[in-house]
C-alpha positions, 0 to 999 in steps of 0.5 A, a space after each residue: 518177459 516170461 509168462 507163467 500160469 498157476 494151476 491147482 485145486 480151488 482155495 489152495 492159495 493161488 491168488 494169495 501166492 501171486 499177490 504175495 509175489 507181485 504186490 498186485 491184486 490178480 482178482 479183477 472182479 468185486 465178486 471174486 474178492 468178496 467170495 475169496 474165489 477166483 472165477 476168471 483169469 487174473 494177471 499180475 507181474 513182478 521183477 525177479 532178482 536176476 532182472 527177469 520179468 515174470 507175468 502170472 496168469 492166475 487161473 480159477 481152481 473150481 471145477 465149474 470154471 475149468 474152461 476159464 482155467 484152460 483158456 489161461 493155461 493153453 498159450 503159456 509155456 510154464 506153470 506153477 502147480 499150487 498145492 496146500 500143505 494142510 489139504 494135499 492133493 485134491 480132485 481139481 489138482 488132478 484135473 489141472 495136472 491132466 490138462 497140463 499133461 494133455 497140452 504137453 507142458 514141460 516146464 513147471 514148479 511145484 509150490 506147496 502153500 500154507 506151510 504155516 498151517 501144516 508140515 509141507 513134506 507129505 503134500 510135497 511128496 504126494 504131489 511130486 509123485 503125481 506130477 512125475 508121471 506127466 509131461 512135466 516130469 520131476 519138478 522142483 518144489 518150494 514150500 511157502 506161506 503167502 500169509 507170513 512170507 516164509 519161503 518166498 525168497 526161495 520161491 523167487 530164486 526157483 522162479 529165476 532158475 525156471 525161467 532161465 531154462 525156458 526155450 527161447 521164443 522166435 521173435 520172427 515167427 508168425 503171430 498167433 495171439 489167442 485172445 483171453 479177454 476183450 473189453 472197451 476203453 472210452 476214447 480208445 475202443 476195443 482192447 484185447 489181451 493175450 499171451 504172445 507166445 511167438 513173433 513180434 507185434 508193432 503199432 500199425 501192424 495189419 493182422 487177421 482177426 478170426 471171425 472178421 471179414 476184413 483185416 484189422 490194424 493195431 492202434 496201440 499196444 500195452 504190456 505190463 500196464 505201459 504203452 509200447 511201440 512194439 513187443 516180442 514174445 514171450 509177453 502178456 500184451 493188450 492190443 487196441 484194435 482200430 475199427 473193431 466192434 467189441 461185439 465182434 471179438 471174444 475169448 477164443 478168437 485170435 489175432 494172426 499174421 496175414 496169410 500164415 495160418 489156415 482156418 480149419 474145421 477138419 483136422 486129423 489128430 493123434 490122441 494121448 489119453 483115453 482110447 479113441 474108441 472110448 471117446 464120446 461122439 462129441 467132446 470139447 476141443 480146447 486149443 489156445 484160449 478157444 473151446 469148440 465142440 467137435 465130433 470125433 471119427 475114430 481112424 486108428 487105435 490112437 488117431 481120429 478125425 475131428 470136425 470142429 463146430 467152428 474153424 480155428 487157426 491150427 497148424 501141424 504139430 499144435 497141441 490141444 486137449 479133449 474134454 468131456 464136459 458132461 463127466 468133467 473129464 480130460 479125455 486126453 491131449 491131441 497132437 495135430 497131424 493134418 489141418 487139410 486132410 483128404 476126404 474119406 469117401 471111398 471104401 477103405 479110405 479110412 483104414 488107408 488114412 489110419 495107416 498114413 497117420 500112424 507114421 506121422 508124429 506132428 513134426 512139420 515135414 516138408 518132403 513128407 507133406 509133398 510126398 503125400 500131397 504131390 503138389 502144394 502152393 507155398 502159401 498153403 504149406 506155410 499156413 499149415 506150419 510147413 516151411 518148404 525146404 526145396 526150391 519151387 518147381 514153378 512160381 510158388 508151386 512145390 512138388 514131390 520130385 517123383 510125382 513131378 517126374 511122372 507128370 513130365 512123362 505124362 505130358 510128353 505122352 499127351 502131346 504126342 497123342 494130340 499132335 498125332 490125332 491133330 496133325 494140322 494143329 500147331 501142338 497141344 493147347 496148354 489149357 487142355 494139358 492142364 486139365 488132362 494132368 489135373 494141374 491147378 495152374 498153367 504155369 506148371 504145364 509150361 514148367 514141365 516142358 522139356 526138349 524136344 518139346 517147346 511152348 509156342 503161342 499157348 501150345 506145346 509141340 515138338 520143337 521140330 514138328 514135321 510137315 504132314 505129307 498130304 498137306 505138303 502134296 496139296 500145297 505143291 499141286 495148288 500152284 503153277 511153277 511157271 506162274 508162282 504169283 497166281 493165287 489159286 481160286 477158292 474152288 481150286 483150294 477146295 478141290 485140293 482139300 485145302 480148307 480154312 484149317 488146312 490153310 492155317 496149318 500150312 501158314 503156321 508150318 511155313 508152307 504158305 504166306 497168306 495175303 488176304 482171306 483165301 489169297 495165298 502164295 508159296 512160302 518165299 514168294 514175297 521175297 522173290 516178288 521183290 527181286 522181280 520188282 527191283 529190275 523195273 524202272 523206279 518208281 513203278 505203278 501197281 499196274 506195272 507191278 501186276 504185269 511184271 509179276 504176271 498176276 491179278 489185281 486180287 493178288 498184286 494189291 495185298 502183296 504190295 501192301 505186305 511188301 510195304 509193311 515189311 520194308 521191301 518197298 516204299 509207297 510214295 505220295 502219288 501211289 507209285 512205289 520203289 524197291 528199298 531192298 536190293 
């Protein structure tokens, strides 16, 4: 299917033309048919000679209904510009063309209607001259009469050529269905309609609905009046939503693939049209089917920051337009350059930002985004419309290579400073390093660790940390070499400066073995104790072990319990023990 919108001055025969091509009535309201003037969007479709199906979005031409016209044109890839042969180019022809140019529409066809009332050649020449200077460029033209049917065959052939040249949509892309109509059907509930420009919708899909607090589910789908299980872009589609109140959805909302779009109320844009300095402080931004008041902050000659009155699901590269409703004037198109721009709080920040924006064209650039943001989560990049081109540095995190290298150097410096200042600790805490480096996730700290650094028990330290000389000396003086199984008393430990921190450090560094609070022995003492006990008659008692080791019960009890736990000894039911490792 292909979707084409109409555009043109009021009463130039847009609806008559659609009616003649499709045999369907595009005007939905009785008032429209009574007044002979389209007020809201109309929809009809037909099959061309090639077999291609074309759905038309028929838009109103009166200046009072330009917002409705923009809601219909915004998501559509191609347009029929309709000009009456007997009236020629008119004010709303110009405003509609300005809107199409602002949106960057590149595919279109000029249809000169009422060819039965006047020579179509002057109107054709004038209209083509106006259109040539816009994004549409040189367009084919067909003269027709919706009343007599003259020229309709040539128009259908021209439509076939037009749709054959349209860019192929991506059925695997994320869905962003701008809603142009919402209503209820008895027994079905809320139904919304829109033009699906990319992606695929299926019954049962879970989607995000802008403005809704929770995901919604597709209860059913229709396209061209018939139910379907799934539909791929480009298509006109009606979506029956499960559990959504009609009052919770309106034109301008959007159905989105979960996690693939960022709702933003602050964007940086390039303006194509009026000089930025000449823009009013407040204008209306038309994006998709949405129309939102925005405040304009000029940045550069053609760049600005827009503060939206309500957030919209926008991506880098999106096209939209600015309109001054007070003057009925299309101020220009905008290309979205950034949907998550940095703050401008420091002196000179606005000028620096303008310089950055001057080098952007709205093309999603993974390397450039990382260079500017330094670090980004994959989900955030995808929501911006940026697909990462390089592997992540850790989990879902991507980093600019130069920034990542600088972070690694800073990490090494921070660890060196920490272990120098805190020689008794087993390294710098990962969480502390995360704060020092300004990182959002501790996995990034661990990913930055390179030899000779290593991560152990939540700390980063040199893989071969040296033993502080003062600590080694104090530990050496705490024991009598002739009686190594005698643990020094707490007072003696205090005299040597071996408090809780020092003892903990000595244990971590492998200088001591802690049997119980304030009960420590030299490293290797348990293995040597097992050797001494192995020469006793087996099994042996606690008292015999104490005497053989020449130590106190205060040491012997926890020492034997440690040997039991490590499997060096085995405790029998009568509380005697045997050495199992000889």
